[in-house]
DSSP file (Angstrom, degrees, kcal/mol; ACC not computed):
  #  RESIDUE AA STRUCTURE BP1 BP2  ACC     N-H-->O    O-->H-N    N-H-->O    O-->H-N    TCO  KAPPA ALPHA  PHI   PSI    X-CA   Y-CA   Z-CA
    1    1 A A              0   0    0      0, 0.0     2,-0.3     0, 0.0     0, 0.0   0.000 360.0 360.0 360.0 145.9  176.1  124.8  107.7
    2    2 A E        -     0   0    0      1,-0.0     2,-0.6     2,-0.0     0, 0.0  -0.628 360.0-122.7 -83.3 137.7  179.3  124.0  106.1
    3    3 A V        -     0   0    0     -2,-0.3     4,-0.1     1,-0.1    -1,-0.0  -0.712  23.9-170.2 -80.6 121.8  181.4  126.8  104.5
    4    4 A S        +     0   0    0     -2,-0.6    -1,-0.1     2,-0.1    -2,-0.0   0.644  66.5  45.4 -92.3 -15.0  181.8  125.9  100.9
    5    5 A T  S    S-     0   0    0      0, 0.0    -1,-0.0     0, 0.0     2,-0.0  -0.944  94.8 -95.9-126.9 150.7  184.4  128.6  100.0
    6    6 A P        -     0   0    0      0, 0.0     3,-0.2     0, 0.0    -2,-0.1  -0.349  23.7-159.9 -63.2 141.2  187.5  129.7  101.8
    7    7 A F  S    S+     0   0    0      1,-0.2     2,-0.3    -4,-0.1    32,-0.1   0.494  78.4  77.5 -97.1  -5.9  187.0  132.7  104.0
    8    8 A D        +     0   0    0     31,-0.1    -1,-0.2    30,-0.1     3,-0.1  -0.255  63.0 150.9-102.0  46.8  190.7  133.6  104.2
    9    9 A R        -     0   0    0     -2,-0.3    30,-0.5    -3,-0.2    31,-0.3  -0.318  54.5 -84.2 -72.5 161.8  191.0  135.2  100.8
   10   10 A R     >  -     0   0    0      1,-0.1     4,-2.0    29,-0.1     3,-0.5  -0.219  38.1-109.9 -66.0 157.2  193.6  137.9  100.2
   11   11 A A  H  > S+     0   0    0      1,-0.2     4,-2.7     2,-0.2     5,-0.2   0.821 115.1  58.0 -60.0 -35.2  192.8  141.5  101.0
   12   12 A D  H  > S+     0   0    0      1,-0.2     4,-2.2     2,-0.2    -1,-0.2   0.894 108.7  45.4 -66.2 -37.3  192.6  142.7   97.4
   13   13 A E  H  > S+     0   0    0     -3,-0.5     4,-2.3     2,-0.2    -1,-0.2   0.885 112.4  51.6 -70.4 -38.6  189.9  140.1   96.6
   14   14 A T  H  X S+     0   0    0     -4,-2.0     4,-2.3     2,-0.2    -2,-0.2   0.925 111.6  47.3 -62.0 -44.6  188.0  141.1   99.8
   15   15 A T  H  X S+     0   0    0     -4,-2.7     4,-2.8     2,-0.2     5,-0.3   0.918 109.9  53.2 -62.6 -44.0  188.2  144.8   98.8
   16   16 A R  H  X S+     0   0    0     -4,-2.2     4,-2.1     1,-0.2    -2,-0.2   0.922 111.5  45.5 -57.9 -45.4  187.0  144.0   95.3
   17   17 A R  H  X S+     0   0    0     -4,-2.3     4,-2.2     2,-0.2    -1,-0.2   0.899 112.7  50.3 -66.7 -40.6  184.0  142.1   96.6
   18   18 A A  H  X S+     0   0    0     -4,-2.3     4,-2.5     1,-0.2    -2,-0.2   0.923 112.3  46.8 -64.0 -43.6  183.2  144.9   99.2
   19   19 A L  H  X S+     0   0    0     -4,-2.8     4,-2.0     2,-0.2    -1,-0.2   0.855 109.2  54.9 -67.9 -33.9  183.4  147.6   96.5
   20   20 A A  H  < S+     0   0    0     -4,-2.1    -1,-0.2    -5,-0.3     4,-0.2   0.917 110.3  46.4 -63.2 -42.3  181.3  145.5   94.2
   21   21 A W  H >< S+     0   0    0     -4,-2.2     3,-1.6     1,-0.2     5,-0.3   0.926 109.8  53.5 -64.7 -43.4  178.6  145.3   96.9
   22   22 A L  H 3< S+     0   0    0     -4,-2.5    -1,-0.2     1,-0.3    -2,-0.2   0.862 113.0  44.2 -59.6 -35.8  178.9  149.0   97.6
   23   23 A G  T 3< S+     0   0    0     -4,-2.0    -1,-0.3    -5,-0.1    -2,-0.2   0.370  95.0 109.9 -89.7   4.9  178.3  149.7   93.9
   24   24 A S  S <  S-     0   0    0     -3,-1.6     2,-0.8    -4,-0.2    -3,-0.1  -0.034  91.0 -85.2 -73.6-178.9  175.4  147.2   93.6
   25   25 A K  S    S+     0   0    0      2,-0.1    -1,-0.1     3,-0.0     2,-0.1  -0.094  77.3 141.1 -83.5  38.4  171.8  148.0   93.1
   26   26 A R        -     0   0    0     -2,-0.8     3,-0.0    -5,-0.3    -4,-0.0  -0.391  67.3 -92.6 -73.8 159.6  171.1  148.5   96.8
   27   27 A D    >   -     0   0    0      1,-0.2     3,-1.6     4,-0.1    -1,-0.1  -0.649  33.1-157.1 -74.7 112.0  168.8  151.2   97.9
   28   28 A P  T 3  S+     0   0    0      0, 0.0    -1,-0.2     0, 0.0     4,-0.1   0.635  88.7  61.1 -68.8 -11.9  171.2  154.2   98.5
   29   29 A N  T 3  S+     0   0    0      2,-0.1    -2,-0.1    -3,-0.0    -3,-0.0   0.546  90.2  82.4 -90.3  -7.9  168.6  155.8  100.9
   30   30 A R  S <  S-     0   0    0     -3,-1.6    -4,-0.0     1,-0.1     0, 0.0  -0.773  85.4-112.9 -98.5 141.6  168.6  152.9  103.3
   31   31 A P        -     0   0    0      0, 0.0     2,-0.3     0, 0.0    -4,-0.1  -0.282  38.8-165.8 -63.2 156.8  171.2  152.5  106.0
   32   32 A F        -     0   0    0     -4,-0.1     2,-0.5     2,-0.0     0, 0.0  -0.973  22.6-144.8-143.9 158.6  173.6  149.6  105.7
   33   33 A L        -     0   0    0     -2,-0.3     2,-0.6     2,-0.0     0, 0.0  -0.997  17.2-174.3-121.0 123.8  176.1  147.6  107.6
   34   34 A L        -     0   0    0     -2,-0.5     2,-0.7     2,-0.0    -2,-0.0  -0.949   6.2-163.7-120.6 108.8  179.0  146.3  105.6
   35   35 A L        -     0   0    0     -2,-0.6     2,-0.6     2,-0.0    -2,-0.0  -0.839   6.9-173.4 -94.0 118.9  181.3  144.0  107.5
   36   36 A V        -     0   0    0     -2,-0.7     2,-0.7     2,-0.0    -2,-0.0  -0.957   4.6-164.5-116.1 115.8  184.7  143.6  105.7
   37   37 A H        -     0   0    0     -2,-0.6     2,-0.7   -23,-0.1     3,-0.1  -0.876   2.5-162.5-106.9 109.3  187.0  141.0  107.3
   38   38 A Y        -     0   0    0     -2,-0.7   -28,-0.1     1,-0.2   -30,-0.1  -0.811   3.4-170.7 -88.8 117.7  190.6  141.2  106.2
   39   39 A F        +     0   0    0     -2,-0.7    -1,-0.2   -30,-0.5   -29,-0.1   0.787  48.3 112.3 -81.0 -28.3  192.2  138.0  107.1
   40   40 A D        +     0   0    0    -31,-0.3     3,-0.1     1,-0.2     5,-0.0  -0.678  53.2  53.5 -80.3 144.8  195.7  139.2  106.3
   41   41 A P  S    S+     0   0    0      0, 0.0     2,-0.3     0, 0.0    -1,-0.2   0.347  90.7 108.2 -85.0 125.1  197.9  139.7  108.2
   42   42 A H        -     0   0    0      2,-0.2     4,-0.3    70,-0.0    -3,-0.0  -0.979  67.8 -47.8-158.1 150.8  197.6  136.2  109.5
   43   43 A T  S    S+     0   0    0     -2,-0.3     2,-0.1     2,-0.1     3,-0.0  -0.405 113.8  49.8 -67.9 145.8  199.6  133.0  109.3
   44   44 A P  S    S-     0   0    0      0, 0.0     2,-0.7     0, 0.0    -2,-0.2   0.493  87.9-145.4 -76.7 137.6  200.8  131.8  107.0
   45   45 A Y        +     0   0    0     -4,-0.1    -2,-0.1     1,-0.1    30,-0.1  -0.589  34.6 157.1 -74.7 110.4  202.3  135.1  106.1
   46   46 A Q        +     0   0    0     -2,-0.7    -1,-0.1    -4,-0.3    29,-0.0  -0.571  14.7 178.1-135.2  69.9  202.2  135.2  102.3
   47   47 A P        -     0   0    0      0, 0.0    31,-0.1     0, 0.0    30,-0.0  -0.290  42.9 -87.9 -71.1 158.3  202.3  138.9  101.2
   48   48 A P    >>  -     0   0    0      0, 0.0     4,-2.1     0, 0.0     3,-1.9  -0.391  43.5-113.1 -59.6 145.0  202.3  139.9   97.5
   49   49 A P  H 3> S+     0   0    0      0, 0.0     4,-1.9     0, 0.0     5,-0.1   0.829 114.5  61.2 -53.2 -37.2  206.0  140.0   96.3
   50   50 A E  H 34 S+     0   0    0      1,-0.2     4,-0.1     2,-0.2     0, 0.0   0.744 112.0  39.6 -66.2 -20.4  205.9  143.8   95.8
   51   51 A F  H X4 S+     0   0    0     -3,-1.9     3,-1.4     2,-0.1     4,-0.5   0.800 109.0  59.4 -92.1 -36.3  205.2  144.2   99.5
   52   52 A A  H >< S+     0   0    0     -4,-2.1     3,-0.7     1,-0.3    -2,-0.2   0.840 100.8  57.2 -60.9 -33.2  207.5  141.5  100.7
   53   53 A D  T 3< S+     0   0    0     -4,-1.9    -1,-0.3     1,-0.2    -2,-0.1   0.603  93.2  70.7 -75.2 -11.0  210.5  143.3   99.2
   54   54 A R  T <  S+     0   0    0     -3,-1.4     2,-0.6    -5,-0.1    -1,-0.2   0.767  87.5  67.5 -76.6 -26.0  209.8  146.5  101.2
   55   55 A F    <   +     0   0    0     -3,-0.7    -1,-0.1    -4,-0.5    22,-0.1  -0.853  45.3 145.2-110.4 120.8  210.8  145.2  104.6
   56   56 A T        +     0   0    0     -2,-0.6    -1,-0.2     1,-0.1    17,-0.1   0.662  69.3  31.9-123.2 -26.9  214.4  144.4  105.3
   57   57 A D  S    S-     0   0    0     16,-0.1    -1,-0.1     3,-0.0     3,-0.1  -0.690  70.4-157.9-140.6  84.1  215.3  145.2  108.9
   58   58 A P    >   -     0   0    0      0, 0.0     3,-1.0     0, 0.0    15,-0.1  -0.210  35.9 -90.6 -60.9 152.3  212.4  144.9  111.4
   59   59 A A  T 3  S+     0   0    0      1,-0.2     0, 0.0     2,-0.1     0, 0.0  -0.319 111.9  21.2 -59.9 143.2  212.7  146.8  114.7
   60   60 A G  T >  S+     0   0    0     -3,-0.1     3,-0.6     1,-0.1    -1,-0.2   0.762  81.0 137.2  71.8  25.7  214.4  144.9  117.5
   61   61 A S  G X   +     0   0    0     -3,-1.0     3,-1.0     1,-0.2    -2,-0.1   0.391  33.3 101.2 -87.7   5.4  216.1  142.6  115.1
   62   62 A N  G 3  S+     0   0    0      1,-0.3    -1,-0.2     0, 0.0    -3,-0.0   0.756  95.1  26.7 -66.2 -23.7  219.5  142.6  116.8
   63   63 A Q  G <  S+     0   0    0     -3,-0.6    -1,-0.3     2,-0.1     2,-0.2   0.231  97.0 112.3-121.1  14.9  219.0  139.2  118.5
   64   64 A A    <   -     0   0    0     -3,-1.0     2,-0.1     1,-0.1    51,-0.0  -0.590  65.5-117.6 -90.8 150.2  216.6  137.5  116.1
   65   65 A T     >  -     0   0    0     -2,-0.2     4,-2.8     1,-0.1     5,-0.2  -0.358  29.3-109.0 -75.8 162.9  217.3  134.5  114.0
   66   66 A D  H  > S+     0   0    0      1,-0.2     4,-2.3     2,-0.2     5,-0.2   0.889 120.9  52.8 -60.2 -38.7  217.2  134.8  110.2
   67   67 A E  H  > S+     0   0    0      2,-0.2     4,-2.0     1,-0.2    -1,-0.2   0.917 111.1  45.3 -63.8 -44.0  214.0  132.6  110.2
   68   68 A L  H  > S+     0   0    0      2,-0.2     4,-2.6     1,-0.2    -2,-0.2   0.906 111.3  53.2 -65.9 -41.5  212.3  134.9  112.8
   69   69 A L  H  X S+     0   0    0     -4,-2.8     4,-2.5     1,-0.2    -2,-0.2   0.904 108.7  49.8 -60.1 -40.6  213.4  138.0  110.8
   70   70 A D  H  X S+     0   0    0     -4,-2.3     4,-2.4     2,-0.2    -1,-0.2   0.904 110.1  50.7 -64.2 -41.1  211.9  136.6  107.7
   71   71 A E  H  X S+     0   0    0     -4,-2.0     4,-2.2     2,-0.2    -2,-0.2   0.916 111.8  47.3 -61.8 -44.1  208.6  135.9  109.5
   72   72 A I  H  X S+     0   0    0     -4,-2.6     4,-2.9     2,-0.2    -2,-0.2   0.897 110.8  52.2 -65.7 -41.3  208.5  139.5  110.9
   73   73 A R  H  X S+     0   0    0     -4,-2.5     4,-2.4     1,-0.2    -2,-0.2   0.930 111.1  46.6 -60.3 -45.7  209.3  140.9  107.4
   74   74 A R  H  X S+     0   0    0     -4,-2.4     4,-2.0     2,-0.2    -1,-0.2   0.883 112.3  50.8 -66.7 -37.0  206.4  138.9  105.9
   75   75 A Y  H  X S+     0   0    0     -4,-2.2     4,-2.0     2,-0.2    -2,-0.2   0.943 111.3  48.0 -62.6 -48.3  204.1  140.0  108.7
   76   76 A D  H  X S+     0   0    0     -4,-2.9     4,-2.3     1,-0.2    -2,-0.2   0.884 110.5  52.8 -59.1 -39.6  205.0  143.6  108.2
   77   77 A A  H  X S+     0   0    0     -4,-2.4     4,-2.4     1,-0.2    -1,-0.2   0.878 107.6  50.6 -65.6 -37.9  204.4  143.2  104.5
   78   78 A E  H  X S+     0   0    0     -4,-2.0     4,-2.5     2,-0.2    -1,-0.2   0.872 108.7  52.2 -68.4 -35.4  201.0  141.8  105.1
   79   79 A I  H  X S+     0   0    0     -4,-2.0     4,-2.5     2,-0.2    -2,-0.2   0.940 111.2  47.2 -62.5 -45.9  200.1  144.7  107.3
   80   80 A A  H  X S+     0   0    0     -4,-2.3     4,-2.2     2,-0.2    -2,-0.2   0.900 112.6  49.5 -62.6 -41.6  201.3  147.2  104.6
   81   81 A F  H  X S+     0   0    0     -4,-2.4     4,-2.1     2,-0.2    -1,-0.2   0.922 112.3  47.0 -63.7 -45.1  199.2  145.3  102.0
   82   82 A T  H  X S+     0   0    0     -4,-2.5     4,-2.6     1,-0.2    -2,-0.2   0.895 109.9  54.0 -64.8 -39.8  196.1  145.3  104.1
   83   83 A D  H  X S+     0   0    0     -4,-2.5     4,-2.2     1,-0.2    -1,-0.2   0.913 107.9  50.4 -59.7 -43.2  196.6  149.0  104.8
   84   84 A Q  H  X S+     0   0    0     -4,-2.2     4,-1.8     1,-0.2    -1,-0.2   0.919 111.6  47.9 -60.6 -43.7  196.7  149.7  101.1
   85   85 A Q  H  X S+     0   0    0     -4,-2.1     4,-2.2     2,-0.2    -2,-0.2   0.870 108.4  53.3 -68.4 -36.7  193.5  147.7  100.6
   86   86 A L  H  X S+     0   0    0     -4,-2.6     4,-2.6     1,-0.2    -1,-0.2   0.904 107.2  53.4 -62.6 -40.2  191.8  149.5  103.4
   87   87 A G  H  X S+     0   0    0     -4,-2.2     4,-2.2     1,-0.2    -2,-0.2   0.894 108.1  50.0 -59.5 -40.7  192.7  152.8  101.7
   88   88 A K  H  X S+     0   0    0     -4,-1.8     4,-1.8     2,-0.2    -2,-0.2   0.889 109.8  51.0 -65.4 -38.8  191.2  151.5   98.5
   89   89 A L  H  X S+     0   0    0     -4,-2.2     4,-1.7     2,-0.2    -2,-0.2   0.934 110.7  47.7 -63.7 -45.6  188.0  150.6  100.4
   90   90 A L  H  X S+     0   0    0     -4,-2.6     4,-2.0     1,-0.2    -2,-0.2   0.875 109.6  53.5 -63.8 -36.8  187.8  154.0  102.0
   91   91 A A  H  X S+     0   0    0     -4,-2.2     4,-2.7     1,-0.2    -1,-0.2   0.858 105.2  55.9 -64.0 -34.2  188.4  155.6   98.6
   92   92 A G  H  X S+     0   0    0     -4,-1.8     4,-1.7     2,-0.2    -2,-0.2   0.876 105.1  51.0 -65.3 -37.6  185.4  153.5   97.3
   93   93 A F  H  <>S+     0   0    0     -4,-1.7     5,-3.0     2,-0.2     6,-0.6   0.916 111.7  48.3 -63.1 -42.0  183.2  155.0  100.0
   94   94 A E  H ><5S+     0   0    0     -4,-2.0     3,-1.7     1,-0.2    -2,-0.2   0.929 110.4  50.3 -63.8 -45.1  184.3  158.5   98.9
   95   95 A A  H 3<5S+     0   0    0     -4,-2.7    -1,-0.2     1,-0.3    -2,-0.2   0.826 110.0  51.0 -63.1 -31.4  183.7  157.7   95.2
   96   96 A A  T 3<5S-     0   0    0     -4,-1.7    -1,-0.3    -5,-0.2    -2,-0.2   0.338 114.9-118.9 -86.6   7.2  180.2  156.4   96.1
   97   97 A S  T < 5S+     0   0    0     -3,-1.7    -3,-0.2     1,-0.1    -2,-0.1   0.866  78.7 125.4  56.8  39.7  179.5  159.7   98.0
   98   98 A E    >>< +     0   0    0     -5,-3.0     3,-1.6    -6,-0.1     4,-0.7   0.478  38.6  92.4-102.9  -5.9  179.0  157.7  101.3
   99   99 A N  G >4 S+     0   0    0     -6,-0.6    42,-1.1     1,-0.3     3,-0.6   0.831  78.6  60.6 -60.8 -32.9  181.6  159.5  103.4
  100  100 A S  G 34 S+     0   0    0      1,-0.2    -1,-0.3    40,-0.2    -2,-0.1   0.625 120.2  24.3 -73.6 -10.1  179.1  162.0  104.8
  101  101 A R  G <4 S+     0   0    0     -3,-1.6     2,-0.5    39,-0.1    -1,-0.2   0.266  98.7 102.3-135.2  12.7  177.0  159.2  106.4
  102  102 A T    <<  -     0   0    0     -4,-0.7     2,-0.5    -3,-0.6    39,-0.1  -0.885  48.2-160.2-111.9 127.2  179.4  156.3  106.9
  103  103 A L        -     0   0    0     -2,-0.5     2,-0.5    36,-0.1    36,-0.2  -0.885  14.6-163.0 -96.0 126.5  180.9  155.3  110.2
  104  104 A V  E     -A  138   0A   0     34,-2.6    34,-2.9    -2,-0.5     2,-0.5  -0.956   6.3-171.5-116.0 129.2  184.0  153.1  109.6
  105  105 A A  E     -A  137   0A   0     -2,-0.5     2,-0.5    32,-0.2    32,-0.2  -0.982   5.2-168.2-120.5 128.1  185.4  150.9  112.4
  106  106 A V  E     +A  136   0A   0     30,-3.1    30,-2.9    -2,-0.5     2,-0.4  -0.972  18.7 170.7-114.6 119.1  188.7  149.1  112.1
  107  107 A V  E     -A  135   0A   0     -2,-0.5     2,-0.3    28,-0.2    28,-0.2  -0.993  23.3-149.4-135.6 132.4  189.3  146.6  114.8
  108  108 A G        -     0   0    0     26,-2.4    25,-0.1    -2,-0.4     3,-0.1  -0.702   5.3-153.4 -93.3 152.9  191.9  143.9  115.4
  109  109 A D  S    S-     0   0    0      1,-0.3     2,-0.3    -2,-0.3    -1,-0.1   0.635  71.3 -10.0-101.7 -15.5  191.0  140.8  117.3
  110  110 A H        -     0   0    0     22,-0.1    -1,-0.3    24,-0.0    21,-0.2  -0.969  61.1-122.2-169.8 161.4  194.5  139.9  118.6
  111  111 A G        -     0   0    0     19,-2.7     2,-0.4    -2,-0.3    19,-0.2  -0.337  30.3-113.4 -97.0-173.2  198.2  140.7  118.3
  112  112 A E        -     0   0    0     17,-0.5    10,-0.2     1,-0.1     4,-0.1  -0.956   5.3-142.4-126.1 145.1  201.0  138.4  117.3
  113  113 A G    >   -     0   0    0      8,-3.0     3,-2.5    -2,-0.4     7,-0.2   0.937  21.3-179.0 -70.9 -48.8  203.9  137.2  119.4
  114  114 A L  T 3  S-     0   0    0      1,-0.3     6,-0.2     7,-0.1     3,-0.1   0.841  82.2 -44.7  47.7  39.7  206.6  137.3  116.8
  115  115 A G  T >  S+     0   0    0      4,-2.2     3,-1.9     1,-0.3    -1,-0.3   0.211 100.6 139.5  94.1 -14.7  209.1  136.0  119.3
  116  116 A D  G X  S+     0   0    0     -3,-2.5     3,-1.8     1,-0.3    -1,-0.3  -0.414  82.3   4.2 -62.9 136.3  208.2  138.3  122.2
  117  117 A H  G 3  S-     0   0    0      1,-0.3    -1,-0.3    -3,-0.1     3,-0.1   0.759 131.3 -69.8  57.5  25.7  208.2  136.4  125.5
  118  118 A G  G <  S+     0   0    0     -3,-1.9     2,-0.4     1,-0.2    -1,-0.3   0.660 107.0 119.0  72.5  16.3  209.5  133.4  123.5
  119  119 A A    <   -     0   0    0     -3,-1.8    -4,-2.2    -6,-0.1     2,-0.3  -0.898  46.2-160.7-121.8 145.8  206.2  132.9  121.7
  120  120 A M        +     0   0    0     -2,-0.4     2,-0.0    -6,-0.2    -8,-0.0  -0.752  63.0   6.6-108.3 163.0  205.0  133.0  118.1
  121  121 A G  S    S-     0   0    0     -2,-0.3    -8,-3.0     2,-0.1     2,-0.3  -0.323  84.0 -97.4  70.8-145.6  201.5  133.4  117.0
  122  122 A H  S    S+     0   0    0    -10,-0.2   -10,-0.1    -9,-0.1    -2,-0.1  -0.939  71.7  88.6-161.3 173.6  198.7  134.1  119.4
  123  123 A G  S    S+     0   0    0      2,-0.3    -2,-0.1    -2,-0.3   -11,-0.0   0.039  88.6  48.6 118.0 -27.6  195.9  132.6  121.4
  124  124 A V  S    S+     0   0    0      0, 0.0     2,-0.3     0, 0.0    -2,-0.0   0.523  93.0  73.3-123.8  -6.9  197.3  131.5  124.8
  125  125 A H        -     0   0    0      1,-0.1    -2,-0.3     2,-0.1   -12,-0.0  -0.777  51.3-161.0-111.4 153.9  199.2  134.5  126.2
  126  126 A I        +     0   0    0     -2,-0.3    -1,-0.1     4,-0.1     5,-0.1   0.061  45.8 133.5-119.2  24.6  198.0  137.8  127.6
  127  127 A Y  S >> S-     0   0    0      1,-0.1     3,-1.7   -11,-0.1     4,-1.3  -0.334  73.8 -97.2 -67.7 158.9  201.2  139.8  127.2
  128  128 A E  H 3> S+     0   0    0      1,-0.3     4,-2.4     2,-0.2     3,-0.5   0.845 120.9  55.5 -47.5 -48.2  201.0  143.3  125.7
  129  129 A P  H 34 S+     0   0    0      0, 0.0   -17,-0.5     0, 0.0    -1,-0.3   0.760 110.9  47.2 -62.4 -20.9  201.9  142.3  122.1
  130  130 A F  H <4 S+     0   0    0     -3,-1.7   -19,-2.7   -19,-0.2    -2,-0.2   0.773 121.4  31.4 -89.2 -28.3  199.1  139.7  122.1
  131  131 A V  H  < S+     0   0    0     -4,-1.3     2,-0.8    -3,-0.5    -3,-0.2   0.617  92.7  90.5-111.0 -14.8  196.3  141.9  123.5
  132  132 A R     <  +     0   0    0     -4,-2.4   -22,-0.1    -5,-0.2    -1,-0.0  -0.752  57.9 165.3 -85.6 113.8  197.0  145.4  122.4
  133  133 A V        -     0   0    0     -2,-0.8     2,-0.1   -25,-0.1   -22,-0.1  -0.877  38.8 -93.6-128.7 158.3  195.1  145.7  119.1
  134  134 A P        +     0   0    0      0, 0.0   -26,-2.4     0, 0.0     2,-0.3  -0.435  32.8 177.9 -71.6 144.3  194.1  148.6  116.8
  135  135 A W  E     +A  107   0A   0    -28,-0.2     2,-0.4    -2,-0.1   -28,-0.2  -0.839  11.7 172.6-143.0 106.1  190.7  150.2  117.2
  136  136 A I  E     -A  106   0A   0    -30,-2.9   -30,-3.1    -2,-0.3     2,-0.4  -0.951  12.5-164.8-120.2 132.2  190.2  153.1  114.8
  137  137 A L  E     -A  105   0A   0     -2,-0.4     2,-0.5   -32,-0.2   -32,-0.2  -0.954   6.0-167.7-115.8 135.8  187.0  154.9  114.1
  138  138 A R  E     -A  104   0A   0    -34,-2.9   -34,-2.6    -2,-0.4     3,-0.1  -0.967  17.1-157.7-119.3 113.4  186.3  157.2  111.2
  139  139 A L    >   -     0   0    0      4,-0.5     3,-1.4    -2,-0.5   -36,-0.1  -0.493  32.7 -81.3 -87.7 157.5  183.1  159.2  111.8
  140  140 A P  G >  S+     0   0    0      0, 0.0     3,-1.8     0, 0.0   -40,-0.2  -0.233 113.8   9.4 -56.2 145.6  181.1  160.8  109.1
  141  141 A D  G 3  S-     0   0    0    -42,-1.1     4,-0.1     1,-0.3   -41,-0.1   0.751 125.3 -75.3  54.2  29.7  182.3  164.1  107.8
  142  142 A Q  G X  S+     0   0    0     -3,-1.4     3,-1.8   -43,-0.2    -1,-0.3   0.745  73.0 178.6  58.5  28.3  185.6  163.8  109.8
  143  143 A R  T <  S+     0   0    0     -3,-1.8    -4,-0.5     1,-0.3    -1,-0.2  -0.384  70.9   3.9 -58.1 137.1  183.9  164.5  113.1
  144  144 A A  T >  S-     0   0    0      1,-0.2     3,-2.0    -6,-0.1    -1,-0.3   0.724  90.1-178.9  58.8  26.0  186.4  164.3  116.0
  145  145 A A  T <   +     0   0    0     -3,-1.8    -1,-0.2     1,-0.3     3,-0.1  -0.297  65.9  17.3 -57.3 135.9  189.2  163.7  113.5
  146  146 A G  T 3  S+     0   0    0      1,-0.3    -1,-0.3     0, 0.0     2,-0.1   0.412  91.8 139.4  82.7  -1.0  192.5  163.1  115.2
  147  147 A S    <   -     0   0    0     -3,-2.0     2,-0.3     2,-0.0    -1,-0.3  -0.427  31.2-167.4 -74.5 149.5  191.0  162.5  118.6
  148  148 A T        -     0   0    0     -2,-0.1     2,-0.6    -3,-0.1    -4,-0.0  -0.944  19.5-132.8-132.3 158.1  192.3  159.8  120.9
  149  149 A I        -     0   0    0     -2,-0.3     4,-0.1     1,-0.1    -2,-0.0  -0.959  13.0-160.0-110.5 122.1  191.1  158.1  124.0
  150  150 A A        +     0   0    0     -2,-0.6    -1,-0.1     2,-0.1     0, 0.0   0.854  66.7  71.4 -73.3 -36.0  193.8  157.9  126.7
  151  151 A G  S    S-     0   0    0      1,-0.1     2,-0.1     0, 0.0    -2,-0.1  -0.273  93.8 -86.4 -81.5 167.0  192.3  155.1  128.8
  152  152 A P        -     0   0    0      0, 0.0     2,-0.3     0, 0.0    -1,-0.1  -0.405  41.8-171.2 -71.1 147.3  192.0  151.5  127.9
  153  153 A V        -     0   0    0     -2,-0.1     2,-0.3    -4,-0.1    -4,-0.0  -0.841   8.3-144.2-128.4 169.4  189.1  150.2  125.9
  154  154 A S    >   -     0   0    0     -2,-0.3     3,-2.1     1,-0.1     4,-0.3  -0.900  29.2-109.3-134.5 160.7  188.1  146.6  125.1
  155  155 A L  G >  S+     0   0    0     -2,-0.3     3,-1.4     1,-0.3     4,-0.5   0.765 115.6  68.6 -62.3 -23.5  186.5  144.8  122.3
  156  156 A V  G 3  S+     0   0    0      1,-0.3    -1,-0.3     2,-0.1     3,-0.1   0.690  93.2  61.0 -67.5 -15.1  183.4  144.4  124.4
  157  157 A D  G <> S+     0   0    0     -3,-2.1     4,-1.9     1,-0.2    -1,-0.3   0.576  83.2  82.4 -83.7 -10.6  183.0  148.2  123.9
  158  158 A V  H <> S+     0   0    0     -3,-1.4     4,-2.8    -4,-0.3     5,-0.3   0.963  90.8  44.6 -62.4 -55.1  182.8  148.0  120.1
  159  159 A L  H  > S+     0   0    0     -4,-0.5     4,-2.7     1,-0.2     5,-0.3   0.941 115.8  44.6 -60.2 -51.7  179.0  147.2  119.9
  160  160 A P  H  > S+     0   0    0      0, 0.0     4,-2.0     0, 0.0    -1,-0.2   0.872 115.0  50.5 -62.6 -32.9  177.8  149.7  122.4
  161  161 A T  H  X S+     0   0    0     -4,-1.9     4,-2.5     2,-0.2    -2,-0.2   0.943 113.0  44.6 -67.0 -46.9  180.0  152.4  120.9
  162  162 A L  H  X S+     0   0    0     -4,-2.8     4,-2.2    -5,-0.2     6,-0.2   0.906 113.5  49.6 -66.0 -41.6  178.9  151.8  117.3
  163  163 A T  H  X>S+     0   0    0     -4,-2.7     5,-3.0    -5,-0.3     4,-0.5   0.905 112.4  48.5 -65.3 -39.0  175.2  151.6  118.2
  164  164 A E  H ><5S+     0   0    0     -4,-2.0     3,-1.0    -5,-0.3    -2,-0.2   0.941 113.0  46.9 -64.2 -46.3  175.5  154.9  120.2
  165  165 A L  H 3<5S+     0   0    0     -4,-2.5    -1,-0.2     1,-0.3    -2,-0.2   0.835 113.5  49.0 -64.8 -32.1  177.3  156.6  117.3
  166  166 A A  H 3<5S-     0   0    0     -4,-2.2    -1,-0.3    -5,-0.2    -2,-0.2   0.518 113.7-118.3 -85.2  -4.9  174.8  155.3  114.8
  167  167 A G  T <<5 +     0   0    0     -3,-1.0     2,-0.5    -4,-0.5    -3,-0.2   0.792  64.9 144.5  74.0  27.4  171.8  156.4  117.0
  168  168 A I      < -     0   0    0     -5,-3.0    -1,-0.3    -6,-0.2     2,-0.2  -0.874  49.0-127.6-102.2 127.5  170.6  152.9  117.4
  169  169 A A        -     0   0    0     -2,-0.5     2,-0.2    -3,-0.1    -5,-0.0  -0.529  23.4-124.8 -73.9 136.2  169.0  152.0  120.8
  170  170 A E        -     0   0    0     -2,-0.2    -1,-0.1     1,-0.1     0, 0.0  -0.504  25.3-110.5 -76.0 149.2  170.5  148.9  122.5
  171  171 A R              0   0    0     -2,-0.2    -1,-0.1     1,-0.1     0, 0.0  -0.583 360.0 360.0 -75.9 142.2  168.1  146.2  123.5
  172  172 A P              0   0    0      0, 0.0    -1,-0.1     0, 0.0    -2,-0.0   0.523 360.0 360.0 -67.1 360.0  167.7  145.8  127.3
């Protein structure tokens, strides 16, 4: 089927839609899965102006060109904007009294080169900046808050981890 609307809307619109669904006339006694896909930060980096103005000197900028520095600033601004929107989404779960039963997973699918190893973007390299991505879990009632896992994990671990935490048996 053809997608009739853009899927790469800004994080604030994505948050608005997710919170509207959370507040909809769904049955509050039934479990739910809400997949929220924040497309920012992703090229083209176009953060809201109030976020773009926050970043002036990215780390490691001593040998970067002005064009690369601008790209890194806009990327950092999109991360900050998305972080703000994720905070609003989590506040929406709290306001809906869903924190005591909601598992939240934040997972990145790739990193960005931003000039590391002479590459921009992502997709063809397996250097550390391209493959090390965030994976953050927030369990209901702050169980295991502040815990970290020292060893490497992979995106293939997301589904079995979530199903185990949710008490859902995997299919053989």
